[in-house]
MITI-164478 format. One record per atom (N, C-alpha, C): residue number from 1; atom name; x, y, z. Coordinates in pm, 1 decimal, always signed. Layout:
N
[NUM 'CA' [X Y Z]]
...
//
This chain:
186
[1 'N' [+68.7 -127.4 +2.1]]
[1 'CA' [+18.4 +9.4 -8.5]]
[1 'C' [+108.7 +116.1 -23.6]]
[2 'N' [+51.2 +229.4 -48.0]]
[2 'CA' [+146.2 +346.5 -78.2]]
[2 'C' [+92.6 +422.7 +10.5]]
[3 'N' [+209.4 +527.9 +47.7]]
[3 'CA' [+182.2 +604.4 +160.4]]
[3 'C' [+2.3 +680.8 +126.9]]
[4 'N' [-10.2 +702.5 -2.8]]
[4 'CA' [-160.7 +802.1 -13.6]]
[4 'C' [-245.2 +683.0 +1.2]]
[5 'N' [-198.7 +599.2 -9.8]]
[5 'CA' [-341.8 +473.9 +20.9]]
[5 'C' [-368.5 +465.4 +157.5]]
[6 'N' [-233.4 +497.2 +281.4]]
[6 'CA' [-270.4 +555.2 +384.7]]
[6 'C' [-317.2 +665.4 +441.2]]
[7 'N' [-411.0 +756.8 +357.6]]
[7 'CA' [-357.3 +890.7 +413.8]]
[7 'C' [-578.3 +921.1 +432.4]]
[8 'N' [-522.6 +1053.4 +480.7]]
[8 'CA' [-703.5 +1126.6 +501.8]]
[8 'C' [-730.3 +1170.0 +407.6]]
[9 'N' [-833.3 +1153.6 +311.4]]
[9 'CA' [-866.7 +1211.6 +230.3]]
[9 'C' [-990.7 +1128.6 +151.5]]
[10 'N' [-1030.8 +1186.2 +87.1]]
[10 'CA' [-1181.5 +1180.0 +19.3]]
[10 'C' [-1163.6 +1224.5 -135.6]]
[11 'N' [-1241.8 +1076.3 -220.4]]
[11 'CA' [-1253.2 +1182.9 -359.0]]
[11 'C' [-1405.2 +1064.2 -367.1]]
[12 'N' [-1498.9 +1179.9 -366.8]]
[12 'CA' [-1624.0 +1157.1 -411.6]]
[12 'C' [-1669.4 +1079.1 -258.6]]
[13 'N' [-1593.4 +1068.5 -153.1]]
[13 'CA' [-1667.6 +1041.0 -56.3]]
[13 'C' [-1708.6 +890.8 -29.8]]
[14 'N' [-1586.5 +811.8 -56.7]]
[14 'CA' [-1595.4 +677.2 -15.0]]
[14 'C' [-1539.2 +655.3 +130.7]]
[15 'N' [-1522.1 +552.0 +183.2]]
[15 'CA' [-1495.7 +557.6 +348.3]]
[15 'C' [-1450.3 +528.4 +413.0]]
[16 'N' [-1285.2 +492.3 +294.6]]
[16 'CA' [-1208.6 +391.8 +272.1]]
[16 'C' [-1082.8 +461.6 +281.2]]
[17 'N' [-907.0 +429.7 +306.6]]
[17 'CA' [-805.3 +465.3 +228.6]]
[17 'C' [-807.0 +531.2 +54.1]]
[18 'N' [-749.4 +538.5 +32.9]]
[18 'CA' [-768.4 +560.9 -89.5]]
[18 'C' [-900.3 +509.8 -225.5]]
[19 'N' [-847.0 +316.7 -191.8]]
[19 'CA' [-924.8 +266.4 -260.8]]
[19 'C' [-1109.3 +294.2 -236.8]]
[20 'N' [-1122.8 +341.1 -72.8]]
[20 'CA' [-1236.4 +345.9 -73.8]]
[20 'C' [-1238.6 +500.1 -98.7]]
[21 'N' [-1166.1 +596.3 -98.6]]
[21 'CA' [-1194.2 +743.6 -137.9]]
[21 'C' [-1206.9 +765.8 -212.0]]
[22 'N' [-1317.5 +743.9 -275.3]]
[22 'CA' [-1327.5 +733.5 -450.7]]
[22 'C' [-1491.0 +765.6 -499.4]]
[23 'N' [-1537.5 +774.5 -402.6]]
[23 'CA' [-1706.9 +814.4 -459.1]]
[23 'C' [-1792.6 +689.0 -469.0]]
[24 'N' [-1891.3 +703.5 -475.2]]
[24 'CA' [-2013.2 +619.6 -521.2]]
[24 'C' [-2146.0 +674.8 -602.4]]
[25 'N' [-2208.0 +573.0 -644.5]]
[25 'CA' [-2301.0 +582.3 -732.7]]
[25 'C' [-2413.1 +721.6 -716.3]]
[26 'N' [-2495.3 +718.5 -877.3]]
[26 'CA' [-2563.6 +828.8 -867.5]]
[26 'C' [-2715.7 +781.6 -769.8]]
[27 'N' [-2750.8 +922.2 -707.7]]
[27 'CA' [-2899.4 +894.3 -621.2]]
[27 'C' [-2980.8 +942.1 -723.3]]
[28 'N' [-3119.1 +949.9 -621.1]]
[28 'CA' [-3197.5 +1023.1 -681.8]]
[28 'C' [-3221.5 +1170.7 -663.8]]
[29 'N' [-3352.8 +1137.9 -541.3]]
[29 'CA' [-3350.7 +1326.0 -460.5]]
[29 'C' [-3239.7 +1234.9 -324.9]]
[30 'N' [-3184.0 +1357.4 -287.9]]
[30 'CA' [-3147.1 +1406.1 -187.8]]
[30 'C' [-3122.2 +1431.9 -41.6]]
[31 'N' [-3181.6 +1349.8 +52.0]]
[31 'CA' [-3214.3 +1323.4 +147.8]]
[31 'C' [-3172.3 +1394.5 +257.8]]
[32 'N' [-3274.1 +1466.8 +383.3]]
[32 'CA' [-3183.7 +1580.9 +437.4]]
[32 'C' [-3055.9 +1609.4 +483.5]]
[33 'N' [-3013.5 +1700.4 +440.6]]
[33 'CA' [-2856.9 +1693.5 +421.3]]
[33 'C' [-2795.3 +1730.6 +544.9]]
[34 'N' [-2673.4 +1647.1 +628.8]]
[34 'CA' [-2632.9 +1648.4 +743.9]]
[34 'C' [-2558.4 +1759.9 +742.0]]
[35 'N' [-2487.7 +1735.1 +812.0]]
[35 'CA' [-2415.2 +1911.1 +886.1]]
[35 'C' [-2285.6 +1917.3 +750.6]]
[36 'N' [-2200.8 +1806.5 +778.3]]
[36 'CA' [-2099.3 +1832.3 +700.3]]
[36 'C' [-2124.3 +1888.5 +529.3]]
[37 'N' [-2238.3 +1839.7 +544.2]]
[37 'CA' [-2237.2 +1838.4 +384.8]]
[37 'C' [-2336.3 +1974.2 +351.2]]
[38 'N' [-2388.2 +2009.5 +419.7]]
[38 'CA' [-2491.3 +2175.0 +479.5]]
[38 'C' [-2375.2 +2272.6 +462.6]]
[39 'N' [-2280.8 +2271.8 +527.4]]
[39 'CA' [-2133.2 +2360.3 +518.0]]
[39 'C' [-2069.3 +2337.6 +402.5]]
[40 'N' [-2052.3 +2242.3 +350.2]]
[40 'CA' [-2008.9 +2223.1 +165.6]]
[40 'C' [-2100.7 +2329.3 +58.6]]
[41 'N' [-2224.5 +2288.4 +84.2]]
[41 'CA' [-2265.2 +2318.7 -0.2]]
[41 'C' [-2332.7 +2514.7 -1.5]]
[42 'N' [-2310.3 +2518.1 +152.8]]
[42 'CA' [-2291.2 +2695.4 +172.9]]
[42 'C' [-2170.6 +2724.8 +127.7]]
[43 'N' [-2068.3 +2678.2 +131.3]]
[43 'CA' [-1965.4 +2774.4 +66.8]]
[43 'C' [-1911.7 +2747.1 -99.0]]
[44 'N' [-2018.3 +2661.8 -141.7]]
[44 'CA' [-2000.8 +2641.0 -243.3]]
[44 'C' [-2097.1 +2764.9 -305.5]]
[45 'N' [-2218.1 +2778.2 -236.6]]
[45 'CA' [-2342.6 +2934.6 -292.8]]
[45 'C' [-2258.5 +3035.1 -279.3]]
[46 'N' [-2148.5 +3011.3 -148.7]]
[46 'CA' [-2094.1 +3183.5 -98.5]]
[46 'C' [-1994.9 +3224.2 -210.3]]
[47 'N' [-1924.9 +3077.1 -301.8]]
[47 'CA' [-1840.2 +3131.9 -363.2]]
[47 'C' [-1901.9 +3132.0 -549.3]]
[48 'N' [-2005.9 +3102.5 -518.3]]
[48 'CA' [-2095.3 +3095.0 -681.2]]
[48 'C' [-2056.9 +2987.3 -735.7]]
[49 'N' [-2072.8 +2868.6 -718.1]]
[49 'CA' [-2026.2 +2751.3 -711.3]]
[49 'C' [-2133.8 +2644.6 -775.5]]
[50 'N' [-2125.9 +2630.1 -862.8]]
[50 'CA' [-2221.9 +2547.6 -919.5]]
[50 'C' [-2210.1 +2386.5 -854.6]]
[51 'N' [-2306.2 +2343.5 -772.4]]
[51 'CA' [-2247.7 +2180.7 -739.2]]
[51 'C' [-2357.5 +2097.1 -727.3]]
[52 'N' [-2359.9 +2009.2 -794.3]]
[52 'CA' [-2450.9 +1901.3 -804.5]]
[52 'C' [-2449.2 +1811.0 -707.3]]
[53 'N' [-2502.3 +1782.3 -586.1]]
[53 'CA' [-2492.2 +1668.2 -499.9]]
[53 'C' [-2546.9 +1530.5 -533.7]]
[54 'N' [-2543.3 +1418.0 -523.2]]
[54 'CA' [-2577.6 +1308.9 -569.7]]
[54 'C' [-2556.8 +1162.7 -455.9]]
[55 'N' [-2670.6 +1105.7 -382.3]]
[55 'CA' [-2642.9 +1010.2 -291.7]]
[55 'C' [-2616.6 +902.5 -395.1]]
[56 'N' [-2556.7 +840.6 -303.4]]
[56 'CA' [-2471.0 +685.9 -385.7]]
[56 'C' [-2449.3 +592.0 -294.2]]
[57 'N' [-2481.9 +447.5 -356.2]]
[57 'CA' [-2410.3 +348.9 -283.7]]
[57 'C' [-2278.5 +348.1 -198.1]]
[58 'N' [-2256.1 +259.2 -139.5]]
[58 'CA' [-2098.5 +249.8 -91.6]]
[58 'C' [-2019.1 +169.8 -239.5]]
[59 'N' [-1928.4 +179.9 -247.1]]
[59 'CA' [-1816.3 +124.2 -365.8]]
[59 'C' [-1712.7 +99.9 -315.5]]
[60 'N' [-1671.1 -50.7 -369.1]]
[60 'CA' [-1564.2 -107.8 -307.5]]
[60 'C' [-1410.4 -45.1 -350.8]]
[61 'N' [-1439.0 -12.7 -495.1]]
[61 'CA' [-1304.5 +93.5 -541.4]]
[61 'C' [-1291.5 +229.2 -660.7]]
[62 'N' [-1230.6 +268.0 -678.3]]
[62 'CA' [-1244.8 +392.9 -731.4]]
[62 'C' [-1263.1 +328.7 -847.1]]
[63 'N' [-1250.2 +246.6 -921.0]]
[63 'CA' [-1281.4 +242.5 -1063.9]]
[63 'C' [-1419.9 +227.0 -1037.4]]
[64 'N' [-1476.2 +86.5 -926.7]]
[64 'CA' [-1594.8 +108.6 -914.3]]
[64 'C' [-1714.0 +232.2 -904.9]]
[65 'N' [-1643.3 +309.5 -821.3]]
[65 'CA' [-1700.7 +443.3 -780.7]]
[65 'C' [-1756.4 +560.3 -871.3]]
[66 'N' [-1602.2 +551.5 -997.6]]
[66 'CA' [-1618.2 +596.7 -1098.0]]
[66 'C' [-1743.7 +527.4 -1196.2]]
[67 'N' [-1748.9 +460.5 -1218.9]]
[67 'CA' [-1869.1 +368.5 -1293.9]]
[67 'C' [-1980.4 +385.8 -1226.6]]
[68 'N' [-2035.7 +382.9 -1097.2]]
[68 'CA' [-2152.5 +446.9 -1047.4]]
[68 'C' [-2200.6 +585.5 -1096.5]]
[69 'N' [-2080.5 +651.7 -1118.1]]
[69 'CA' [-2104.5 +775.5 -1129.2]]
[69 'C' [-2096.0 +849.9 -1276.3]]
[70 'N' [-2074.4 +730.8 -1353.7]]
[70 'CA' [-2098.7 +726.6 -1519.0]]
[70 'C' [-1977.9 +854.5 -1504.3]]
[71 'N' [-1818.6 +796.2 -1476.2]]
[71 'CA' [-1717.5 +889.5 -1501.9]]
[71 'C' [-1640.9 +777.3 -1504.8]]
[72 'N' [-1481.4 +819.3 -1579.8]]
[72 'CA' [-1352.6 +773.4 -1545.2]]
[72 'C' [-1316.3 +813.6 -1434.5]]
[73 'N' [-1236.2 +722.8 -1440.8]]
[73 'CA' [-1139.3 +751.7 -1280.0]]
[73 'C' [-1074.3 +810.4 -1299.3]]
[74 'N' [-1017.4 +917.9 -1375.6]]
[74 'CA' [-939.3 +1013.0 -1355.5]]
[74 'C' [-1054.3 +1144.3 -1378.1]]
[75 'N' [-1150.2 +1133.4 -1381.6]]
[75 'CA' [-1267.9 +1212.2 -1311.9]]
[75 'C' [-1334.9 +1228.0 -1195.5]]
[76 'N' [-1286.9 +1116.0 -1081.8]]
[76 'CA' [-1263.9 +1131.5 -926.4]]
[76 'C' [-1206.4 +1177.0 -887.5]]
[77 'N' [-1193.6 +1294.2 -825.2]]
[77 'CA' [-1082.3 +1364.0 -775.4]]
[77 'C' [-1078.6 +1328.0 -624.1]]
[78 'N' [-981.5 +1239.5 -585.2]]
[78 'CA' [-899.8 +1230.4 -433.4]]
[78 'C' [-870.6 +1379.0 -341.5]]
[79 'N' [-973.9 +1438.9 -239.3]]
[79 'CA' [-905.2 +1546.4 -214.7]]
[79 'C' [-852.8 +1495.7 -68.5]]
[80 'N' [-699.9 +1537.7 -92.8]]
[80 'CA' [-596.9 +1482.7 +61.7]]
[80 'C' [-567.5 +1581.9 +87.5]]
[81 'N' [-578.9 +1571.4 +269.3]]
[81 'CA' [-466.8 +1655.1 +303.3]]
[81 'C' [-381.5 +1647.7 +342.6]]
[82 'N' [-258.0 +1739.6 +361.9]]
[82 'CA' [-156.9 +1720.7 +305.8]]
[82 'C' [-92.2 +1814.2 +437.0]]
[83 'N' [-5.7 +1795.1 +561.4]]
[83 'CA' [+58.2 +1847.1 +658.9]]
[83 'C' [+173.7 +1954.3 +650.0]]
[84 'N' [+229.9 +2058.9 +619.8]]
[84 'CA' [+336.3 +2085.9 +609.3]]
[84 'C' [+424.1 +2072.1 +714.2]]
[85 'N' [+513.5 +2122.3 +758.7]]
[85 'CA' [+651.8 +2086.1 +879.0]]
[85 'C' [+647.8 +2208.8 +950.9]]
[86 'N' [+570.2 +2299.8 +947.9]]
[86 'CA' [+518.1 +2414.1 +1070.8]]
[86 'C' [+424.6 +2380.9 +1112.6]]
[87 'N' [+321.4 +2283.8 +1115.9]]
[87 'CA' [+221.7 +2249.9 +1171.5]]
[87 'C' [+66.8 +2282.5 +1064.0]]
[88 'N' [+91.8 +2342.2 +943.0]]
[88 'CA' [-29.2 +2401.1 +859.4]]
[88 'C' [-70.5 +2285.9 +760.7]]
[89 'N' [-144.4 +2323.1 +723.4]]
[89 'CA' [-192.7 +2202.5 +595.1]]
[89 'C' [-251.8 +2225.2 +453.0]]
[90 'N' [-253.8 +2166.2 +350.2]]
[90 'CA' [-292.6 +2223.3 +235.6]]
[90 'C' [-401.3 +2096.6 +208.7]]
[91 'N' [-448.9 +2163.7 +59.5]]
[91 'CA' [-538.7 +2048.6 +15.2]]
[91 'C' [-437.5 +2022.5 -153.4]]
[92 'N' [-432.5 +1881.9 -119.3]]
[92 'CA' [-400.6 +1836.6 -293.4]]
[92 'C' [-498.7 +1718.7 -315.7]]
[93 'N' [-527.3 +1829.0 -462.7]]
[93 'CA' [-606.4 +1751.5 -525.0]]
[93 'C' [-606.0 +1655.8 -653.9]]
[94 'N' [-607.8 +1503.3 -624.7]]
[94 'CA' [-517.8 +1446.2 -744.5]]
[94 'C' [-653.5 +1334.7 -819.1]]
[95 'N' [-656.3 +1369.0 -969.0]]
[95 'CA' [-739.7 +1285.1 -1017.3]]
[95 'C' [-728.7 +1148.1 -973.4]]
[96 'N' [-808.7 +1030.4 -926.8]]
[96 'CA' [-819.9 +904.9 -935.8]]
[96 'C' [-729.6 +783.5 -981.5]]
[97 'N' [-695.6 +804.8 -1095.4]]
[97 'CA' [-632.8 +713.3 -1176.1]]
[97 'C' [-452.4 +759.4 -1110.3]]
[98 'N' [-442.8 +852.2 -1050.2]]
[98 'CA' [-267.0 +934.1 -1067.0]]
[98 'C' [-291.5 +933.5 -885.9]]
[99 'N' [-123.3 +954.7 -836.4]]
[99 'CA' [-62.3 +947.0 -710.2]]
[99 'C' [-5.1 +1043.9 -681.5]]
[100 'N' [+5.4 +1096.0 -574.2]]
[100 'CA' [+63.9 +1228.4 -533.7]]
[100 'C' [+216.7 +1202.8 -527.7]]
[101 'N' [+362.2 +1300.9 -611.1]]
[101 'CA' [+416.7 +1301.1 -666.4]]
[101 'C' [+511.6 +1405.5 -576.1]]
[102 'N' [+536.2 +1337.0 -437.6]]
[102 'CA' [+619.0 +1392.0 -332.0]]
[102 'C' [+693.0 +1509.1 -350.8]]
[103 'N' [+767.4 +1478.0 -435.4]]
[103 'CA' [+900.1 +1537.4 -507.3]]
[103 'C' [+833.8 +1673.2 -591.0]]
[104 'N' [+724.0 +1669.7 -668.8]]
[104 'CA' [+690.5 +1768.3 -730.2]]
[104 'C' [+613.8 +1839.3 -655.6]]
[105 'N' [+487.2 +1775.8 -565.6]]
[105 'CA' [+422.3 +1880.8 -424.0]]
[105 'C' [+518.5 +1980.0 -399.8]]
[106 'N' [+648.8 +1909.6 -309.8]]
[106 'CA' [+695.7 +1959.6 -252.3]]
[106 'C' [+778.1 +2106.4 -303.5]]
[107 'N' [+843.5 +2068.8 -456.9]]
[107 'CA' [+867.9 +2189.8 -498.9]]
[107 'C' [+762.3 +2289.1 -559.0]]
[108 'N' [+615.5 +2254.2 -579.2]]
[108 'CA' [+551.8 +2341.4 -633.4]]
[108 'C' [+526.3 +2428.5 -453.0]]
[109 'N' [+501.2 +2378.0 -374.1]]
[109 'CA' [+452.2 +2419.0 -231.6]]
[109 'C' [+589.8 +2541.4 -193.7]]
[110 'N' [+711.4 +2459.8 -258.6]]
[110 'CA' [+856.9 +2547.6 -180.6]]
[110 'C' [+875.1 +2532.1 -54.8]]
[111 'N' [+837.8 +2363.7 -8.5]]
[111 'CA' [+926.5 +2338.5 +148.4]]
[111 'C' [+974.5 +2198.3 +145.7]]
[112 'N' [+1043.6 +2159.7 +234.1]]
[112 'CA' [+1147.1 +2041.9 +233.2]]
[112 'C' [+1080.8 +1916.9 +261.4]]
[113 'N' [+966.3 +1936.0 +317.0]]
[113 'CA' [+930.4 +1840.9 +377.3]]
[113 'C' [+752.1 +1848.5 +461.5]]
[114 'N' [+675.9 +1748.9 +385.1]]
[114 'CA' [+524.0 +1725.1 +371.5]]
[114 'C' [+492.3 +1599.9 +442.1]]
[115 'N' [+378.5 +1559.2 +498.8]]
[115 'CA' [+301.5 +1431.2 +567.4]]
[115 'C' [+175.2 +1434.4 +542.4]]
[116 'N' [+167.5 +1308.8 +555.9]]
[116 'CA' [+4.9 +1281.6 +514.4]]
[116 'C' [-27.4 +1281.5 +713.6]]
[117 'N' [-133.7 +1332.4 +768.4]]
[117 'CA' [-158.9 +1338.1 +898.9]]
[117 'C' [-299.8 +1208.4 +915.2]]
[118 'N' [-289.2 +1223.9 +1019.5]]
[118 'CA' [-386.6 +1058.1 +1074.3]]
[118 'C' [-519.6 +1158.4 +1025.4]]
[119 'N' [-618.4 +1056.0 +1059.0]]
[119 'CA' [-745.5 +1074.1 +1005.0]]
[119 'C' [-821.2 +1160.3 +1114.7]]
[120 'N' [-767.6 +1190.2 +1293.2]]
[120 'CA' [-811.3 +1261.1 +1362.9]]
[120 'C' [-733.6 +1410.4 +1404.0]]
[121 'N' [-612.1 +1400.2 +1299.8]]
[121 'CA' [-590.3 +1506.0 +1307.9]]
[121 'C' [-680.5 +1578.7 +1166.6]]
[122 'N' [-679.6 +1520.2 +1057.9]]
[122 'CA' [-733.2 +1574.7 +924.1]]
[122 'C' [-873.7 +1629.1 +970.6]]
[123 'N' [-940.6 +1553.9 +1054.6]]
[123 'CA' [-1088.8 +1608.8 +1119.3]]
[123 'C' [-1047.2 +1759.7 +1191.3]]
[124 'N' [-967.1 +1744.5 +1267.6]]
[124 'CA' [-972.9 +1885.4 +1353.8]]
[124 'C' [-949.4 +1984.9 +1239.7]]
[125 'N' [-850.2 +1966.9 +1165.8]]
[125 'CA' [-810.0 +2068.4 +1082.5]]
[125 'C' [-896.8 +2116.3 +941.9]]
[126 'N' [-1015.9 +1996.5 +855.0]]
[126 'CA' [-1089.2 +2049.7 +839.2]]
[126 'C' [-1233.0 +2041.9 +847.6]]
[127 'N' [-1291.1 +1973.1 +957.0]]
[127 'CA' [-1422.6 +1963.1 +993.6]]
[127 'C' [-1477.0 +1830.3 +954.8]]
[128 'N' [-1359.7 +1748.3 +856.4]]
[128 'CA' [-1429.5 +1666.0 +755.8]]
[128 'C' [-1381.8 +1551.3 +842.5]]
[129 'N' [-1448.3 +1425.1 +808.7]]
[129 'CA' [-1414.3 +1274.0 +821.8]]
[129 'C' [-1388.3 +1222.4 +681.2]]
[130 'N' [-1271.6 +1134.8 +735.3]]
[130 'CA' [-1196.7 +1051.2 +618.3]]
[130 'C' [-1353.8 +1002.5 +482.7]]
[131 'N' [-1312.9 +1011.2 +365.2]]
[131 'CA' [-1435.6 +994.5 +327.5]]
[131 'C' [-1480.3 +1053.3 +252.7]]
[132 'N' [-1522.0 +1194.0 +346.4]]
[132 'CA' [-1564.2 +1318.4 +283.1]]
[132 'C' [-1503.3 +1476.0 +298.9]]
[133 'N' [-1421.4 +1453.2 +282.6]]
[133 'CA' [-1289.4 +1553.7 +249.4]]
[133 'C' [-1344.9 +1608.8 +155.1]]
[134 'N' [-1349.4 +1759.1 +184.8]]
[134 'CA' [-1349.1 +1849.1 +88.0]]
[134 'C' [-1278.5 +1965.4 +86.5]]
[135 'N' [-1237.1 +2063.5 +28.1]]
[135 'CA' [-1187.2 +2182.0 +46.8]]
[135 'C' [-1294.8 +2309.0 +47.2]]
[136 'N' [-1413.9 +2249.6 -8.7]]
[136 'CA' [-1538.8 +2376.2 +52.4]]
[136 'C' [-1600.1 +2351.5 +175.4]]
[137 'N' [-1583.6 +2469.5 +244.0]]
[137 'CA' [-1640.6 +2454.8 +358.4]]
[137 'C' [-1540.1 +2390.0 +510.0]]
[138 'N' [-1431.4 +2354.7 +462.0]]
[138 'CA' [-1336.8 +2345.4 +566.9]]
[138 'C' [-1331.4 +2463.9 +686.8]]
[139 'N' [-1284.0 +2367.9 +778.7]]
[139 'CA' [-1320.8 +2455.9 +926.9]]
[139 'C' [-1222.1 +2592.7 +901.0]]
[140 'N' [-1056.3 +2572.6 +802.5]]
[140 'CA' [-995.9 +2687.0 +789.7]]
[140 'C' [-942.8 +2638.4 +628.1]]
[141 'N' [-983.2 +2751.5 +547.1]]
[141 'CA' [-947.4 +2791.9 +423.8]]
[141 'C' [-862.2 +2773.1 +396.9]]
[142 'N' [-795.4 +2656.0 +371.0]]
[142 'CA' [-606.9 +2630.7 +356.7]]
[142 'C' [-637.4 +2580.7 +221.6]]
[143 'N' [-452.3 +2648.5 +193.6]]
[143 'CA' [-437.8 +2629.0 +25.2]]
[143 'C' [-484.8 +2551.3 -67.2]]
[144 'N' [-500.0 +2553.3 -152.1]]
[144 'CA' [-567.7 +2420.9 -244.8]]
[144 'C' [-410.8 +2400.7 -334.2]]
[145 'N' [-391.4 +2269.4 -372.5]]
[145 'CA' [-304.7 +2278.0 -477.9]]
[145 'C' [-383.8 +2111.7 -541.4]]
[146 'N' [-374.7 +2149.3 -704.4]]
[146 'CA' [-462.0 +2054.9 -813.6]]
[146 'C' [-384.6 +2041.9 -869.6]]
[147 'N' [-414.4 +1925.2 -924.6]]
[147 'CA' [-310.6 +1865.5 -1037.1]]
[147 'C' [-381.8 +1940.0 -1201.9]]
[148 'N' [-298.0 +1894.5 -1266.1]]
[148 'CA' [-330.0 +2025.1 -1367.2]]
[148 'C' [-394.6 +1926.0 -1485.9]]
[149 'N' [-440.7 +1783.6 -1417.8]]
[149 'CA' [-514.4 +1703.3 -1559.6]]
[149 'C' [-672.2 +1698.0 -1513.8]]
[150 'N' [-657.6 +1799.4 -1375.6]]
[150 'CA' [-818.2 +1767.6 -1369.4]]
[150 'C' [-873.0 +1900.2 -1443.2]]
[151 'N' [-795.8 +1969.5 -1517.4]]
[151 'CA' [-823.7 +2088.6 -1594.1]]
[151 'C' [-891.2 +2026.4 -1718.6]]
[152 'N' [-1052.6 +2113.6 -1732.2]]
[152 'CA' [-1147.2 +2080.6 -1832.2]]
[152 'C' [-1180.9 +2006.0 -1815.9]]
[153 'N' [-1258.8 +1910.4 -1705.0]]
[153 'CA' [-1345.2 +1820.5 -1678.1]]
[153 'C' [-1421.3 +1859.8 -1570.9]]
[154 'N' [-1533.9 +1781.4 -1574.6]]
[154 'CA' [-1666.4 +1747.5 -1479.0]]
[154 'C' [-1583.0 +1647.0 -1378.0]]
[155 'N' [-1565.2 +1650.9 -1290.1]]
[155 'CA' [-1517.5 +1606.4 -1148.1]]
[155 'C' [-1640.1 +1545.9 -1051.4]]
[156 'N' [-1593.0 +1421.2 -984.5]]
[156 'CA' [-1674.7 +1413.5 -837.9]]
[156 'C' [-1546.5 +1440.2 -728.5]]
[157 'N' [-1598.3 +1474.8 -662.5]]
[157 'CA' [-1577.2 +1459.0 -515.2]]
[157 'C' [-1612.4 +1503.8 -381.9]]
[158 'N' [-1559.6 +1442.3 -261.7]]
[158 'CA' [-1610.2 +1425.3 -104.3]]
[158 'C' [-1701.1 +1553.8 -146.7]]
[159 'N' [-1847.1 +1528.7 -43.3]]
[159 'CA' [-1942.0 +1612.8 -45.9]]
[159 'C' [-1946.8 +1678.4 +90.4]]
[160 'N' [-1900.7 +1621.2 +211.4]]
[160 'CA' [-1869.2 +1684.8 +344.1]]
[160 'C' [-1926.2 +1608.3 +424.5]]
[161 'N' [-2004.6 +1462.9 +346.5]]
[161 'CA' [-2067.9 +1383.6 +442.2]]
[161 'C' [-2059.8 +1204.4 +413.0]]
[162 'N' [-2082.6 +1124.2 +439.5]]
[162 'CA' [-2083.7 +1024.0 +370.2]]
[162 'C' [-2171.3 +928.9 +304.3]]
[163 'N' [-2219.7 +885.8 +206.4]]
[163 'CA' [-2329.3 +882.0 +97.8]]
[163 'C' [-2342.5 +944.9 +33.2]]
[164 'N' [-2242.0 +1087.9 -0.8]]
[164 'CA' [-2303.5 +1182.1 -122.3]]
[164 'C' [-2155.2 +1223.4 -189.5]]
[165 'N' [-2157.6 +1228.9 -306.4]]
[165 'CA' [-2090.3 +1262.4 -398.9]]
[165 'C' [-2104.6 +1457.9 -443.2]]
[166 'N' [-2049.2 +1525.6 -467.9]]
[166 'CA' [-1997.5 +1670.0 -471.1]]
[166 'C' [-1962.7 +1639.7 -718.7]]
[167 'N' [-2011.6 +1683.3 -778.5]]
[167 'CA' [-1978.9 +1665.7 -904.2]]
[167 'C' [-2014.0 +1814.4 -940.1]]
[168 'N' [-1879.1 +1862.3 -997.8]]
[168 'CA' [-1843.4 +1986.0 -1055.4]]
[168 'C' [-1773.1 +2018.0 -1151.9]]
[169 'N' [-1768.5 +2130.3 -1194.6]]
[169 'CA' [-1699.8 +2165.5 -1301.3]]
[169 'C' [-1593.5 +2198.6 -1263.1]]
[170 'N' [-1462.2 +2145.5 -1320.0]]
[170 'CA' [-1324.8 +2160.6 -1254.2]]
[170 'C' [-1249.1 +2268.0 -1281.7]]
[171 'N' [-1281.5 +2380.8 -1349.4]]
[171 'CA' [-1283.0 +2468.9 -1386.2]]
[171 'C' [-1276.8 +2558.6 -1265.0]]
[172 'N' [-1457.6 +2591.7 -1281.5]]
[172 'CA' [-1467.9 +2625.6 -1205.0]]
[172 'C' [-1447.2 +2639.4 -1022.0]]
[173 'N' [-1413.4 +2507.0 -984.4]]
[173 'CA' [-1424.5 +2475.7 -860.0]]
[173 'C' [-1257.1 +2522.2 -863.0]]
[174 'N' [-1170.7 +2504.3 -920.0]]
[174 'CA' [-1032.5 +2546.0 -891.0]]
[174 'C' [-997.1 +2695.8 -896.3]]
[175 'N' [-1087.4 +2764.8 -984.1]]
[175 'CA' [-1106.0 +2919.2 -1013.3]]
[175 'C' [-1109.5 +2949.3 -869.9]]
[176 'N' [-1249.6 +2931.5 -798.3]]
[176 'CA' [-1344.3 +2938.7 -685.8]]
[176 'C' [-1251.1 +2932.8 -561.8]]
[177 'N' [-1141.5 +2825.0 -568.1]]
[177 'CA' [-1092.5 +2842.0 -464.3]]
[177 'C' [-934.7 +2855.5 -430.3]]
[178 'N' [-902.8 +2927.1 -555.5]]
[178 'CA' [-778.7 +3010.0 -600.0]]
[178 'C' [-652.9 +2928.1 -584.0]]
[179 'N' [-693.3 +2803.2 -659.1]]
[179 'CA' [-625.2 +2686.3 -634.8]]
[179 'C' [-446.1 +2753.1 -748.3]]
[180 'N' [-360.8 +2671.5 -691.8]]
[180 'CA' [-262.2 +2639.0 -768.5]]
[180 'C' [-259.8 +2544.5 -853.9]]
[181 'N' [-283.9 +2559.1 -954.2]]
[181 'CA' [-304.4 +2446.5 -1027.7]]
[181 'C' [-179.9 +2366.8 -1110.8]]
[182 'N' [-105.7 +2289.4 -1069.2]]
[182 'CA' [+75.0 +2191.4 -1152.3]]
[182 'C' [+50.9 +2067.0 -1155.5]]
[183 'N' [+156.9 +2042.6 -1207.2]]
[183 'CA' [+183.3 +1875.8 -1170.3]]
[183 'C' [+237.8 +1823.5 -1088.5]]
[184 'N' [+133.0 +1775.0 -1004.9]]
[184 'CA' [+191.0 +1734.9 -884.5]]
[184 'C' [+186.0 +1580.5 -886.3]]
[185 'N' [+132.4 +1508.8 -1013.5]]
[185 'CA' [+126.1 +1378.8 -954.7]]
[185 'C' [+189.8 +1250.5 -1070.2]]
[186 'N' [+206.8 +1163.9 -1021.3]]
[186 'CA' [+257.0 +1079.0 -1089.2]]
[186 'C' [+120.8 +982.1 -1150.3]]
//
């Protein structure tokens, strides 16, 4: 298992490490909004960002989640919480068919050391549990670094609550978050 496979993050809201951090299938009507999902949609609204939230069943892998969402795995984005040496955090958004390139990310961020925090630390930093993490509505607006391969896609990412995915135009998402877009994956 890679370092990233044991991370705290989410990609369209699956409740496992990387394979579970994938997203799940399309749902019909969305049931009452859990607090984390409400925080995510409120943040999107404040940013003027159109986000479609869908309920979905659990998925066993990123590929299965992508299929359930009707997307390629490259369109399921992993929202990974990364800790800097100084104790601050950032979000790394990486397509589901890729892994963080630590050397590339360190170079873009301009630091020598980055690490993946525990689930509890990421929860404290963002307000979101593993499998629900999104930069939208995080307790603190940590900087966002996004892999350039997201550009031009409609993507799925965590929606702030288990059992939901957020579908959004990646270009609009990245612009609204003032994300640094670069080659940060392998």
